[in-house]
Backbone of each chain as nested JSON, in Angstrom:
{
  "chains": [
    {"id": "A", "residues": [
      {"number": 1, "name": "MET", "atoms": {"N": [166.605, -67.502, 27.31], "CA": [168.012, -67.849, 26.161], "C": [167.225, -66.947, 24.887]}},
      {"number": 2, "name": "ALA", "atoms": {"N": [168.545, -65.931, 25.154], "CA": [168.103, -65.029, 23.82], "C": [169.894, -64.069, 23.707]}},
      {"number": 3, "name": "ILE", "atoms": {"N": [170.081, -63.734, 22.576], "CA": [171.22, -63.062, 22.376], "C": [171.251, -61.761, 21.409]}},
      {"number": 4, "name": "GLU", "atoms": {"N": [171.465, -60.629, 21.987], "CA": [171.278, -59.473, 21.207], "C": [171.75, -59.589, 19.55]}},
      {"number": 5, "name": "TYR", "atoms": {"N": [171.136, -58.92, 18.726], "CA": [171.88, -58.861, 17.317], "C": [173.588, -58.454, 17.252]}},
      {"number": 6, "name": "ASN", "atoms": {"N": [173.476, -57.394, 18.338], "CA": [175.313, -56.539, 17.968], "C": [175.99, -57.465, 18.801]}},
      {"number": 7, "name": "GLN", "atoms": {"N": [175.51, -58.238, 19.65], "CA": [176.119, -58.996, 20.485], "C": [176.582, -60.273, 19.827]}},
      {"number": 8, "name": "LEU", "atoms": {"N": [176.147, -61.143, 18.805], "CA": [176.063, -61.682, 18.1], "C": [176.918, -61.525, 16.935]}},
      {"number": 9, "name": "TYR", "atoms": {"N": [176.451, -60.462, 16.625], "CA": [177.382, -59.791, 15.258], "C": [179.116, -59.492, 15.405]}},
      {"number": 10, "name": "THR", "atoms": {"N": [179.121, -58.882, 16.837], "CA": [180.616, -58.881, 17.432], "C": [181.289, -59.914, 17.334]}},
      {"number": 11, "name": "LEU", "atoms": {"N": [180.644, -61.199, 17.962], "CA": [181.286, -62.426, 18.171], "C": [181.771, -62.765, 16.636]}},
      {"number": 12, "name": "LEU", "atoms": {"N": [180.474, -62.789, 15.475], "CA": [181.201, -63.243, 14.033], "C": [182.687, -62.252, 13.631]}},
      {"number": 13, "name": "GLN", "atoms": {"N": [182.593, -61.204, 14.127], "CA": [183.745, -60.363, 13.499], "C": [185.131, -60.769, 14.163]}},
      {"number": 14, "name": "GLY", "atoms": {"N": [185.033, -61.334, 15.546], "CA": [186.279, -61.78, 15.947], "C": [187.037, -62.664, 14.942]}},
      {"number": 15, "name": "ILE", "atoms": {"N": [186.289, -63.336, 13.805], "CA": [186.945, -64.252, 12.978], "C": [187.002, -63.564, 11.412]}},
      {"number": 16, "name": "PHE", "atoms": {"N": [185.546, -63.23, 11.081], "CA": [184.961, -62.71, 9.866], "C": [185.042, -60.897, 9.65]}},
      {"number": 17, "name": "LYS", "atoms": {"N": [185.175, -60.742, 8.449], "CA": [185.156, -59.286, 8.254], "C": [184.042, -58.712, 7.916]}},
      {"number": 18, "name": "ASP", "atoms": {"N": [183.544, -57.492, 8.354], "CA": [182.296, -56.949, 8.15], "C": [181.722, -57.289, 6.552]}},
      {"number": 19, "name": "GLU", "atoms": {"N": [182.435, -57.154, 5.75], "CA": [181.548, -57.686, 4.355], "C": [181.33, -58.872, 3.685]}},
      {"number": 20, "name": "GLU", "atoms": {"N": [181.943, -59.78, 5.047], "CA": [181.8, -61.071, 4.753], "C": [180.789, -61.721, 5.323]}},
      {"number": 21, "name": "ILE", "atoms": {"N": [179.873, -60.766, 6.295], "CA": [179.068, -61.18, 7.164], "C": [177.714, -60.668, 6.851]}},
      {"number": 22, "name": "GLU", "atoms": {"N": [176.705, -61.585, 6.915], "CA": [175.471, -61.439, 6.676], "C": [174.361, -61.908, 7.755]}},
      {"number": 23, "name": "LEU", "atoms": {"N": [173.876, -61.234, 8.614], "CA": [173.136, -61.676, 9.881], "C": [172.035, -61.074, 9.84]}},
      {"number": 24, "name": "ILE", "atoms": {"N": [170.613, -62.054, 9.859], "CA": [169.364, -62.076, 10.26], "C": [168.767, -62.598, 11.372]}},
      {"number": 25, "name": "ASP", "atoms": {"N": [168.178, -61.664, 12.018], "CA": [167.095, -61.904, 13.201], "C": [166.059, -62.472, 12.364]}},
      {"number": 26, "name": "THR", "atoms": {"N": [165.81, -63.855, 12.169], "CA": [164.719, -64.263, 11.39], "C": [163.666, -64.188, 11.767]}},
      {"number": 27, "name": "ALA", "atoms": {"N": [163.222, -64.342, 13.173], "CA": [161.839, -64.471, 14.074], "C": [161.919, -62.787, 14.917]}},
      {"number": 28, "name": "GLY", "atoms": {"N": [162.788, -62.14, 14.697], "CA": [162.513, -61.12, 15.537], "C": [162.579, -60.845, 16.8]}},
      {"number": 29, "name": "ASP", "atoms": {"N": [162.918, -62.193, 17.741], "CA": [162.747, -62.772, 18.893], "C": [164.52, -62.885, 19.623]}},
      {"number": 30, "name": "MET", "atoms": {"N": [165.432, -62.517, 18.742], "CA": [167.091, -62.454, 19.311], "C": [167.488, -64.071, 19.564]}},
      {"number": 31, "name": "ASN", "atoms": {"N": [166.519, -64.856, 18.841], "CA": [166.703, -66.352, 19.148], "C": [166.772, -67.196, 18.28]}},
      {"number": 32, "name": "HIS", "atoms": {"N": [166.36, -66.56, 16.884], "CA": [166.272, -67.554, 15.847], "C": [167.178, -66.603, 14.672]}},
      {"number": 33, "name": "TYR", "atoms": {"N": [168.199, -66.883, 14.279], "CA": [169.293, -66.04, 13.315], "C": [169.389, -67.009, 12.269]}},
      {"number": 34, "name": "GLU", "atoms": {"N": [170.008, -66.227, 11.36], "CA": [170.322, -66.903, 10.105], "C": [171.477, -66.006, 9.384]}},
      {"number": 35, "name": "VAL", "atoms": {"N": [172.701, -66.555, 9.556], "CA": [173.863, -66.196, 9.203], "C": [174.52, -66.559, 7.708]}},
      {"number": 36, "name": "THR", "atoms": {"N": [174.593, -65.712, 6.644], "CA": [175.334, -66.214, 5.537], "C": [176.777, -65.693, 5.528]}},
      {"number": 37, "name": "ILE", "atoms": {"N": [177.695, -66.332, 5.337], "CA": [179.227, -65.916, 5.218], "C": [179.92, -66.202, 4.019]}},
      {"number": 38, "name": "VAL", "atoms": {"N": [180.411, -65.463, 3.302], "CA": [181.252, -65.829, 2.165], "C": [182.692, -65.039, 2.522]}},
      {"number": 39, "name": "SER", "atoms": {"N": [183.357, -66.309, 2.795], "CA": [184.946, -65.92, 2.961], "C": [186.123, -66.605, 2.434]}},
      {"number": 40, "name": "GLU", "atoms": {"N": [187.454, -66.084, 2.245], "CA": [188.253, -66.885, 1.462], "C": [189.105, -67.755, 2.585]}},
      {"number": 41, "name": "LYS", "atoms": {"N": [188.597, -67.493, 4.042], "CA": [189.127, -68.275, 4.886], "C": [188.59, -69.883, 4.828]}},
      {"number": 42, "name": "PHE", "atoms": {"N": [187.163, -70.05, 4.057], "CA": [186.606, -71.393, 3.728], "C": [187.442, -72.298, 2.847]}},
      {"number": 43, "name": "ASN", "atoms": {"N": [188.545, -71.436, 1.993], "CA": [189.26, -72.479, 1.029], "C": [189.717, -73.464, 1.058]}},
      {"number": 44, "name": "GLY", "atoms": {"N": [189.03, -74.367, 0.597], "CA": [189.738, -75.758, 1.003], "C": [189.445, -76.768, 1.888]}},
      {"number": 45, "name": "LEU", "atoms": {"N": [188.072, -75.999, 3.003], "CA": [187.738, -76.752, 4.139], "C": [186.687, -77.255, 3.573]}},
      {"number": 46, "name": "SER", "atoms": {"N": [186.171, -78.521, 4.215], "CA": [184.97, -78.984, 4.168], "C": [183.696, -78.539, 5.118]}},
      {"number": 47, "name": "LEU", "atoms": {"N": [182.559, -78.82, 4.342], "CA": [181.625, -78.035, 5.052], "C": [181.479, -78.138, 6.799]}},
      {"number": 48, "name": "ILE", "atoms": {"N": [181.935, -79.257, 7.408], "CA": [181.915, -79.446, 8.474], "C": [183.282, -78.409, 8.948]}},
      {"number": 49, "name": "GLN", "atoms": {"N": [183.866, -78.332, 8.59], "CA": [184.806, -77.542, 9.13], "C": [184.611, -75.757, 8.776]}},
      {"number": 50, "name": "GLN", "atoms": {"N": [183.402, -75.974, 7.874], "CA": [183.342, -74.127, 7.536], "C": [182.376, -74.04, 8.83]}},
      {"number": 51, "name": "HIS", "atoms": {"N": [181.642, -74.665, 9.249], "CA": [180.553, -74.589, 10.121], "C": [181.101, -74.235, 11.607]}},
      {"number": 52, "name": "LYS", "atoms": {"N": [182.246, -75.164, 11.572], "CA": [182.994, -75.226, 12.776], "C": [183.678, -74.054, 13.399]}},
      {"number": 53, "name": "MET", "atoms": {"N": [184.01, -73.254, 12.099], "CA": [184.624, -71.901, 12.162], "C": [183.888, -70.757, 12.581]}},
      {"number": 54, "name": "VAL", "atoms": {"N": [182.666, -71.066, 12.25], "CA": [181.431, -69.734, 12.683], "C": [180.846, -70.536, 14.03]}},
      {"number": 55, "name": "TYR", "atoms": {"N": [180.849, -71.941, 14.251], "CA": [180.653, -71.951, 15.667], "C": [181.631, -71.562, 17.017]}},
      {"number": 56, "name": "ASN", "atoms": {"N": [182.87, -71.426, 16.282], "CA": [184.189, -71.616, 17.054], "C": [184.016, -70.03, 17.412]}},
      {"number": 57, "name": "ALA", "atoms": {"N": [183.508, -68.888, 16.622], "CA": [183.528, -67.508, 16.487], "C": [182.314, -67.441, 17.677]}},
      {"number": 58, "name": "ILE", "atoms": {"N": [181.265, -67.799, 17.73], "CA": [180.068, -67.61, 18.424], "C": [180.42, -68.451, 19.984]}},
      {"number": 59, "name": "GLY", "atoms": {"N": [181.279, -69.081, 20.151], "CA": [181.789, -70.03, 21.218], "C": [180.65, -70.264, 22.258]}},
      {"number": 60, "name": "THR", "atoms": {"N": [180.831, -70.355, 23.334], "CA": [180.014, -71.402, 24.042], "C": [178.715, -70.974, 24.203]}},
      {"number": 61, "name": "GLN", "atoms": {"N": [178.131, -69.539, 23.86], "CA": [176.869, -69.02, 23.619], "C": [175.98, -70.053, 22.851]}},
      {"number": 62, "name": "MET", "atoms": {"N": [176.461, -70.697, 22.007], "CA": [175.955, -71.358, 21.007], "C": [175.337, -72.86, 21.698]}},
      {"number": 63, "name": "GLY", "atoms": {"N": [173.787, -72.546, 21.541], "CA": [173.402, -73.867, 21.971], "C": [172.746, -73.51, 23.376]}},
      {"number": 64, "name": "ARG", "atoms": {"N": [173.026, -72.426, 23.87], "CA": [173.05, -71.827, 25.408], "C": [172.212, -70.648, 25.286]}},
      {"number": 65, "name": "GLU", "atoms": {"N": [172.75, -69.387, 25.137], "CA": [171.798, -68.395, 25.127], "C": [171.63, -68.366, 23.601]}},
      {"number": 66, "name": "LEU", "atoms": {"N": [171.95, -69.135, 22.436], "CA": [171.321, -68.667, 21.201], "C": [171.081, -70.342, 20.78]}},
      {"number": 67, "name": "HIS", "atoms": {"N": [169.658, -70.098, 20.515], "CA": [169.056, -71.382, 20.333], "C": [169.22, -71.89, 18.826]}},
      {"number": 68, "name": "ALA", "atoms": {"N": [169.06, -70.938, 18.186], "CA": [168.788, -71.615, 16.826], "C": [169.445, -70.795, 16.018]}},
      {"number": 69, "name": "LEU", "atoms": {"N": [170.405, -71.3, 14.999], "CA": [171.109, -70.268, 14.163], "C": [171.171, -71.329, 12.857]}},
      {"number": 70, "name": "LYS", "atoms": {"N": [170.629, -70.798, 11.512], "CA": [171.284, -71.036, 10.341], "C": [172.309, -70.822, 9.674]}},
      {"number": 71, "name": "ILE", "atoms": {"N": [173.073, -71.572, 9.517], "CA": [174.47, -71.296, 8.768], "C": [174.54, -71.448, 7.549]}},
      {"number": 72, "name": "ASN", "atoms": {"N": [174.752, -70.451, 6.503], "CA": [175.144, -70.775, 5.016], "C": [176.501, -70.332, 4.866]}},
      {"number": 73, "name": "THR", "atoms": {"N": [177.27, -71.133, 4.131], "CA": [179.019, -70.74, 4.124], "C": [178.8, -70.754, 2.828]}},
      {"number": 74, "name": "LYS", "atoms": {"N": [179.809, -69.918, 2.34], "CA": [180.384, -70.074, 0.862], "C": [181.904, -69.573, 0.748]}},
      {"number": 75, "name": "VAL", "atoms": {"N": [182.717, -70.356, -0.297], "CA": [183.979, -69.829, -0.21], "C": [184.135, -68.62, -1.468]}},
      {"number": 76, "name": "LYS", "atoms": {"N": [184.986, -67.31, -0.937], "CA": [184.842, -66.033, -1.653], "C": [185.89, -67.069, -2.861]}}
    ]},
    {"id": "B", "residues": [
      {"number": 1, "name": "MET", "atoms": {"N": [181.646, -89.579, 31.525], "CA": [181.134, -89.699, 30.226], "C": [181.623, -90.35, 29.337]}},
      {"number": 2, "name": "ASP", "atoms": {"N": [182.704, -91.235, 29.756], "CA": [183.193, -92.284, 29.23], "C": [181.999, -93.438, 28.626]}},
      {"number": 3, "name": "GLN", "atoms": {"N": [181.027, -93.54, 29.79], "CA": [180.139, -94.645, 29.61], "C": [178.904, -93.987, 27.973]}},
      {"number": 4, "name": "ILE", "atoms": {"N": [178.921, -92.798, 28.504], "CA": [178.118, -91.876, 27.519], "C": [178.667, -92.367, 25.999]}},
      {"number": 5, "name": "PHE", "atoms": {"N": [180.151, -92.119, 25.822], "CA": [180.889, -92.07, 24.409], "C": [180.849, -93.476, 24.145]}},
      {"number": 6, "name": "ASN", "atoms": {"N": [180.983, -94.846, 25.236], "CA": [180.94, -96.14, 24.861], "C": [179.362, -96.297, 23.913]}},
      {"number": 7, "name": "GLN", "atoms": {"N": [178.365, -95.429, 25.053], "CA": [176.892, -96.143, 24.523], "C": [176.747, -95.383, 23.044]}},
      {"number": 8, "name": "ILE", "atoms": {"N": [177.1, -94.16, 22.602], "CA": [177.205, -93.623, 21.314], "C": [177.848, -94.25, 20.296]}},
      {"number": 9, "name": "THR", "atoms": {"N": [179.358, -94.846, 20.624], "CA": [179.903, -95.574, 19.612], "C": [179.286, -96.941, 19.441]}},
      {"number": 10, "name": "ASP", "atoms": {"N": [178.463, -97.547, 20.337], "CA": [177.726, -98.751, 19.979], "C": [176.575, -98.448, 19.546]}},
      {"number": 11, "name": "TYR", "atoms": {"N": [176.276, -97.241, 19.345], "CA": [174.946, -96.918, 18.503], "C": [175.573, -96.661, 16.886]}},
      {"number": 12, "name": "LEU", "atoms": {"N": [176.89, -96.247, 16.867], "CA": [177.095, -95.983, 15.565], "C": [177.494, -97.366, 15.066]}},
      {"number": 13, "name": "GLU", "atoms": {"N": [177.988, -98.239, 15.768], "CA": [178.632, -99.622, 15.182], "C": [177.314, -100.447, 14.981]}},
      {"number": 14, "name": "SER", "atoms": {"N": [176.296, -100.262, 15.468], "CA": [175.214, -101.436, 15.04], "C": [174.409, -100.635, 14.333]}},
      {"number": 15, "name": "ASN", "atoms": {"N": [174.483, -99.528, 13.733], "CA": [173.479, -98.828, 13.175], "C": [174.159, -97.872, 12.023]}},
      {"number": 16, "name": "ARG", "atoms": {"N": [173.464, -98.212, 10.302], "CA": [174.838, -97.538, 9.488], "C": [174.043, -95.863, 9.448]}},
      {"number": 17, "name": "ILE", "atoms": {"N": [172.867, -95.771, 9.986], "CA": [172.612, -94.36, 9.707], "C": [171.935, -94.105, 11.287]}},
      {"number": 18, "name": "VAL", "atoms": {"N": [172.219, -93.098, 11.886], "CA": [172.124, -92.797, 13.214], "C": [171.639, -91.372, 13.647]}},
      {"number": 19, "name": "LEU", "atoms": {"N": [170.499, -90.907, 13.75], "CA": [170.219, -89.1, 14.087], "C": [169.996, -89.061, 15.645]}},
      {"number": 20, "name": "PHE", "atoms": {"N": [170.908, -87.955, 15.979], "CA": [170.74, -87.722, 17.24], "C": [169.851, -86.4, 17.096]}},
      {"number": 21, "name": "MET", "atoms": {"N": [168.424, -86.318, 17.786], "CA": [167.262, -84.879, 17.265], "C": [166.763, -85.024, 18.518]}},
      {"number": 22, "name": "LYS", "atoms": {"N": [166.028, -83.946, 18.505], "CA": [165.079, -83.705, 19.259], "C": [163.961, -83.894, 19.408]}},
      {"number": 23, "name": "GLY", "atoms": {"N": [162.979, -84.987, 20.037], "CA": [161.666, -85.499, 19.668], "C": [162.089, -86.805, 19.15]}},
      {"number": 24, "name": "THR", "atoms": {"N": [160.772, -87.293, 18.399], "CA": [161.048, -88.627, 17.778], "C": [160.988, -88.669, 16.203]}},
      {"number": 25, "name": "LYS", "atoms": {"N": [160.819, -89.603, 15.792], "CA": [160.893, -89.283, 14.225], "C": [159.198, -88.964, 14.141]}},
      {"number": 26, "name": "ASP", "atoms": {"N": [158.232, -89.608, 14.675], "CA": [156.882, -89.202, 14.484], "C": [156.535, -87.934, 15.174]}},
      {"number": 27, "name": "MET", "atoms": {"N": [157.32, -87.357, 16.013], "CA": [157.025, -86.103, 16.677], "C": [158.289, -85.152, 17.076]}},
      {"number": 28, "name": "PRO", "atoms": {"N": [158.922, -84.71, 15.724], "CA": [160.026, -83.926, 16.368], "C": [159.856, -82.811, 17.01]}},
      {"number": 29, "name": "MET", "atoms": {"N": [160.376, -82.529, 18.027], "CA": [160.275, -81.155, 18.773], "C": [161.224, -79.807, 18.376]}},
      {"number": 30, "name": "CYS", "atoms": {"N": [161.652, -80.002, 17.246], "CA": [162.576, -78.898, 17.028], "C": [162.538, -78.73, 15.701]}},
      {"number": 31, "name": "GLY", "atoms": {"N": [162.318, -77.822, 14.711], "CA": [162.334, -77.39, 13.255], "C": [163.248, -78.398, 12.666]}},
      {"number": 32, "name": "PHE", "atoms": {"N": [164.895, -77.816, 13.353], "CA": [165.965, -78.501, 12.807], "C": [165.832, -80.024, 12.439]}},
      {"number": 33, "name": "SER", "atoms": {"N": [165.38, -80.592, 13.488], "CA": [165.436, -82.079, 13.711], "C": [164.226, -82.434, 12.494]}},
      {"number": 34, "name": "GLY", "atoms": {"N": [163.188, -82.024, 12.876], "CA": [162.654, -82.246, 12.02], "C": [162.702, -82.227, 10.109]}},
      {"number": 35, "name": "LYS", "atoms": {"N": [163.477, -81.242, 9.996], "CA": [163.455, -81.212, 8.774], "C": [164.88, -82.229, 8.145]}},
      {"number": 36, "name": "VAL", "atoms": {"N": [165.462, -82.688, 8.97], "CA": [166.223, -83.834, 8.641], "C": [165.879, -85.071, 8.8]}},
      {"number": 37, "name": "VAL", "atoms": {"N": [164.682, -85.335, 9.525], "CA": [163.984, -86.575, 9.394], "C": [163.228, -86.513, 8.249]}},
      {"number": 38, "name": "HIS", "atoms": {"N": [162.979, -85.392, 7.484], "CA": [161.793, -85.257, 6.5], "C": [162.549, -85.679, 5.305]}},
      {"number": 39, "name": "ILE", "atoms": {"N": [164.066, -85.265, 5.151], "CA": [164.946, -85.703, 4.235], "C": [165.316, -87.006, 4.208]}},
      {"number": 40, "name": "LEU", "atoms": {"N": [165.632, -87.403, 5.262], "CA": [165.762, -89.164, 5.172], "C": [164.575, -89.928, 4.86]}},
      {"number": 41, "name": "HIS", "atoms": {"N": [163.45, -89.495, 5.33], "CA": [162.123, -90.129, 4.649], "C": [162.328, -89.802, 2.956]}},
      {"number": 42, "name": "LEU", "atoms": {"N": [162.641, -88.437, 2.689], "CA": [162.383, -88.521, 1.325], "C": [163.204, -89.358, 0.422]}},
      {"number": 43, "name": "LEU", "atoms": {"N": [164.597, -89.804, 1.191], "CA": [165.31, -90.637, 0.614], "C": [165.177, -92.399, 0.867]}},
      {"number": 44, "name": "GLY", "atoms": {"N": [164.065, -92.246, 1.776], "CA": [163.646, -94.115, 1.519], "C": [164.81, -94.41, 2.633]}},
      {"number": 45, "name": "VAL", "atoms": {"N": [165.301, -93.926, 3.737], "CA": [165.892, -94.676, 4.509], "C": [165.716, -94.917, 5.538]}},
      {"number": 46, "name": "ASP", "atoms": {"N": [165.966, -95.994, 6.114], "CA": [165.764, -96.402, 7.425], "C": [166.608, -95.914, 8.424]}},
      {"number": 47, "name": "PHE", "atoms": {"N": [166.489, -95.51, 9.566], "CA": [167.554, -95.004, 10.456], "C": [167.292, -94.907, 12.065]}},
      {"number": 48, "name": "LEU", "atoms": {"N": [168.308, -95.289, 12.68], "CA": [168.188, -95.194, 14.301], "C": [168.101, -93.768, 14.791]}},
      {"number": 49, "name": "ALA", "atoms": {"N": [166.921, -93.575, 15.232], "CA": [166.644, -91.91, 15.828], "C": [166.806, -91.885, 17.463]}},
      {"number": 50, "name": "ILE", "atoms": {"N": [167.857, -91.103, 18.024], "CA": [167.93, -91.201, 19.113], "C": [167.03, -89.685, 19.774]}},
      {"number": 51, "name": "ASP", "atoms": {"N": [166.595, -89.815, 20.549], "CA": [165.84, -88.365, 21.189], "C": [166.703, -88.105, 22.427]}},
      {"number": 52, "name": "ILE", "atoms": {"N": [167.261, -87.091, 22.039], "CA": [168.206, -86.28, 23.305], "C": [167.542, -85.702, 24.5]}},
      {"number": 53, "name": "LEU", "atoms": {"N": [166.15, -85.406, 24.208], "CA": [165.561, -84.977, 24.846], "C": [165.054, -85.77, 26.095]}},
      {"number": 54, "name": "GLU", "atoms": {"N": [164.911, -86.944, 25.986], "CA": [164.936, -88.331, 26.955], "C": [165.62, -88.744, 27.685]}},
      {"number": 55, "name": "HIS", "atoms": {"N": [166.942, -88.132, 26.675], "CA": [168.478, -88.662, 27.409], "C": [169.46, -87.765, 27.759]}},
      {"number": 56, "name": "PRO", "atoms": {"N": [169.189, -86.77, 28.785], "CA": [169.785, -85.704, 29.408], "C": [171.219, -85.551, 29.248]}},
      {"number": 57, "name": "ASP", "atoms": {"N": [171.8, -86.561, 29.596], "CA": [173.311, -86.975, 29.599], "C": [173.812, -87.231, 28.057]}},
      {"number": 58, "name": "MET", "atoms": {"N": [173.197, -87.733, 27.54], "CA": [173.673, -88.016, 25.764], "C": [173.756, -86.537, 24.915]}},
      {"number": 59, "name": "ARG", "atoms": {"N": [172.74, -85.554, 25.426], "CA": [172.213, -84.244, 24.775], "C": [173.884, -83.512, 25.218]}},
      {"number": 60, "name": "GLU", "atoms": {"N": [174.196, -83.338, 26.304], "CA": [175.655, -83.086, 26.442], "C": [176.777, -84.146, 25.783]}},
      {"number": 61, "name": "GLY", "atoms": {"N": [176.501, -85.127, 25.952], "CA": [177.652, -86.254, 25.41], "C": [178.215, -86.021, 24.16]}},
      {"number": 62, "name": "ILE", "atoms": {"N": [177.0, -85.903, 23.059], "CA": [176.979, -86.128, 21.726], "C": [177.652, -84.868, 21.465]}},
      {"number": 63, "name": "LYS", "atoms": {"N": [177.723, -83.883, 22.005], "CA": [178.059, -82.459, 21.648], "C": [179.636, -82.518, 21.86]}},
      {"number": 64, "name": "GLN", "atoms": {"N": [180.269, -82.952, 22.995], "CA": [181.328, -83.44, 22.772], "C": [181.99, -84.368, 21.978]}},
      {"number": 65, "name": "PHE", "atoms": {"N": [181.029, -85.536, 21.987], "CA": [181.792, -86.453, 20.972], "C": [181.988, -86.122, 19.712]}},
      {"number": 66, "name": "ALA", "atoms": {"N": [181.214, -85.316, 18.874], "CA": [181.545, -84.803, 17.654], "C": [182.507, -83.231, 17.51]}},
      {"number": 67, "name": "ASN", "atoms": {"N": [182.416, -82.988, 18.86], "CA": [182.978, -81.415, 18.923], "C": [182.074, -80.184, 18.349]}},
      {"number": 68, "name": "TRP", "atoms": {"N": [180.358, -80.755, 18.129], "CA": [179.889, -79.871, 17.59], "C": [178.678, -79.453, 18.683]}},
      {"number": 69, "name": "PRO", "atoms": {"N": [178.306, -78.211, 18.248], "CA": [177.444, -77.67, 19.994], "C": [175.875, -77.895, 19.327]}},
      {"number": 70, "name": "THR", "atoms": {"N": [175.736, -78.36, 18.226], "CA": [174.327, -78.217, 18.216], "C": [173.357, -79.555, 17.717]}},
      {"number": 71, "name": "ILE", "atoms": {"N": [172.07, -79.758, 18.285], "CA": [171.399, -81.111, 17.743], "C": [170.536, -80.457, 16.668]}},
      {"number": 72, "name": "PRO", "atoms": {"N": [170.059, -80.979, 15.382], "CA": [170.435, -82.463, 15.632], "C": [172.168, -82.894, 14.668]}},
      {"number": 73, "name": "GLN", "atoms": {"N": [172.154, -83.613, 14.813], "CA": [173.549, -84.542, 14.078], "C": [173.088, -85.884, 13.894]}},
      {"number": 74, "name": "LEU", "atoms": {"N": [173.612, -85.982, 12.58], "CA": [173.437, -87.039, 11.564], "C": [174.636, -87.695, 11.276]}},
      {"number": 75, "name": "TYR", "atoms": {"N": [174.925, -89.23, 11.763], "CA": [176.201, -90.16, 11.456], "C": [175.641, -91.282, 10.095]}},
      {"number": 76, "name": "ILE", "atoms": {"N": [176.553, -91.21, 9.129], "CA": [176.421, -92.513, 8.252], "C": [177.808, -93.27, 8.355]}},
      {"number": 77, "name": "ASN", "atoms": {"N": [177.669, -94.628, 8.365], "CA": [178.693, -95.194, 8.157], "C": [179.61, -94.886, 9.52]}},
      {"number": 78, "name": "LYS", "atoms": {"N": [179.277, -94.492, 10.891], "CA": [180.323, -93.938, 11.73], "C": [180.649, -92.828, 11.73]}},
      {"number": 79, "name": "GLN", "atoms": {"N": [180.733, -91.863, 10.739], "CA": [181.126, -90.725, 10.267], "C": [180.024, -89.597, 10.768]}},
      {"number": 80, "name": "PHE", "atoms": {"N": [180.278, -88.642, 11.211], "CA": [179.573, -87.551, 11.276], "C": [179.285, -86.508, 9.828]}},
      {"number": 81, "name": "ILE", "atoms": {"N": [178.252, -86.306, 9.633], "CA": [177.793, -85.758, 8.355], "C": [177.778, -84.255, 8.577]}},
      {"number": 82, "name": "GLY", "atoms": {"N": [176.755, -83.969, 9.778], "CA": [176.675, -82.467, 9.895], "C": [175.394, -82.006, 10.623]}},
      {"number": 83, "name": "GLY", "atoms": {"N": [175.083, -81.222, 10.935], "CA": [173.747, -80.822, 11.455], "C": [172.597, -80.726, 9.916]}},
      {"number": 84, "name": "CYS", "atoms": {"N": [171.819, -79.514, 10.808], "CA": [170.503, -79.386, 9.794], "C": [170.964, -78.932, 8.503]}},
      {"number": 85, "name": "ASP", "atoms": {"N": [171.632, -77.522, 8.595], "CA": [172.185, -76.71, 7.118], "C": [172.997, -77.59, 6.7]}},
      {"number": 86, "name": "ILE", "atoms": {"N": [173.794, -78.254, 7.059], "CA": [174.827, -79.14, 5.964], "C": [174.034, -80.359, 5.358]}},
      {"number": 87, "name": "VAL", "atoms": {"N": [173.302, -80.958, 5.893], "CA": [172.492, -82.283, 5.71], "C": [171.448, -81.646, 4.7]}},
      {"number": 88, "name": "THR", "atoms": {"N": [170.762, -80.28, 4.763], "CA": [169.979, -79.687, 3.632], "C": [170.682, -79.397, 2.378]}},
      {"number": 89, "name": "GLN", "atoms": {"N": [172.174, -79.005, 2.491], "CA": [172.675, -78.461, 1.503], "C": [173.449, -79.925, 0.741]}},
      {"number": 90, "name": "LEU", "atoms": {"N": [173.53, -80.844, 1.413], "CA": [174.28, -82.35, 0.656], "C": [172.985, -82.682, 0.071]}},
      {"number": 91, "name": "TYR", "atoms": {"N": [171.668, -82.705, 0.587], "CA": [170.752, -83.216, -0.042], "C": [170.625, -82.652, -1.377]}},
      {"number": 92, "name": "ASN", "atoms": {"N": [170.578, -80.991, -1.315], "CA": [170.109, -80.546, -2.379], "C": [171.125, -80.54, -3.495]}},
      {"number": 93, "name": "GLU", "atoms": {"N": [172.291, -81.127, -3.123], "CA": [173.617, -81.025, -4.354], "C": [173.578, -82.829, -4.696]}},
      {"number": 94, "name": "GLY", "atoms": {"N": [172.498, -83.543, -4.156], "CA": [172.538, -84.928, -4.517], "C": [173.67, -85.528, -3.794]}},
      {"number": 95, "name": "GLU", "atoms": {"N": [174.768, -85.031, -2.671], "CA": [175.622, -85.709, -2.54], "C": [175.188, -86.697, -1.278]}},
      {"number": 96, "name": "LEU", "atoms": {"N": [174.274, -86.304, -0.462], "CA": [173.954, -87.24, 0.414], "C": [173.403, -88.472, 0.362]}},
      {"number": 97, "name": "GLN", "atoms": {"N": [172.721, -88.56, -1.12], "CA": [172.118, -89.708, -1.952], "C": [173.833, -90.545, -1.961]}},
      {"number": 98, "name": "LYS", "atoms": {"N": [174.82, -90.065, -2.361], "CA": [175.873, -90.552, -2.789], "C": [176.575, -91.114, -1.433]}},
      {"number": 99, "name": "LEU", "atoms": {"N": [176.543, -90.568, -0.519], "CA": [177.032, -90.86, 0.845], "C": [176.197, -92.284, 1.148]}},
      {"number": 100, "name": "LEU", "atoms": {"N": [175.076, -92.261, 1.165], "CA": [174.116, -93.365, 1.331], "C": [174.461, -94.51, 0.497]}},
      {"number": 101, "name": "ASP", "atoms": {"N": [174.67, -94.361, -0.83], "CA": [174.993, -95.442, -1.426], "C": [176.346, -96.236, -1.251]}},
      {"number": 102, "name": "GLU", "atoms": {"N": [177.15, -95.338, -0.55], "CA": [178.72, -96.074, -0.118], "C": [178.551, -97.411, 0.238]}}
    ]}
  ]
}
């Protein structure tokens, strides 16, 4: 179970712009990432809805190829 | 899957706070699950913990139930609150305490 940094970043780009995404491979093992996304798309959404939008970008790989993702979301 | 959903609903209806997690309260098997257990202990509340590693069908079932792809999942008053990051943020902002006080 692992997903390459570029692959994960490309998935996030499907929904968010480059300047909104900050992605870190926290353990250097391609399996534990932390992403911070600051986007106006989150405006008016609950935290659950914000995180769901991030999960939707990643799709079915979340919880399978990708084991751990810490998510921080902020409304721009 | 209906049977699993019924079981999940049973848990939520008979317990005010339910945590679906990897491992047990005393021995969490994942850092994210462990962190939520820690926060609930800090708040001094009792809760039902369901170890999804012991129940493989529950592991898939709870993801579909909440339409949420990861474990842990915290429920208060039958409502899905979130995973580790949301629970941590709500705790830091004092909002989790408010949800528990309701």
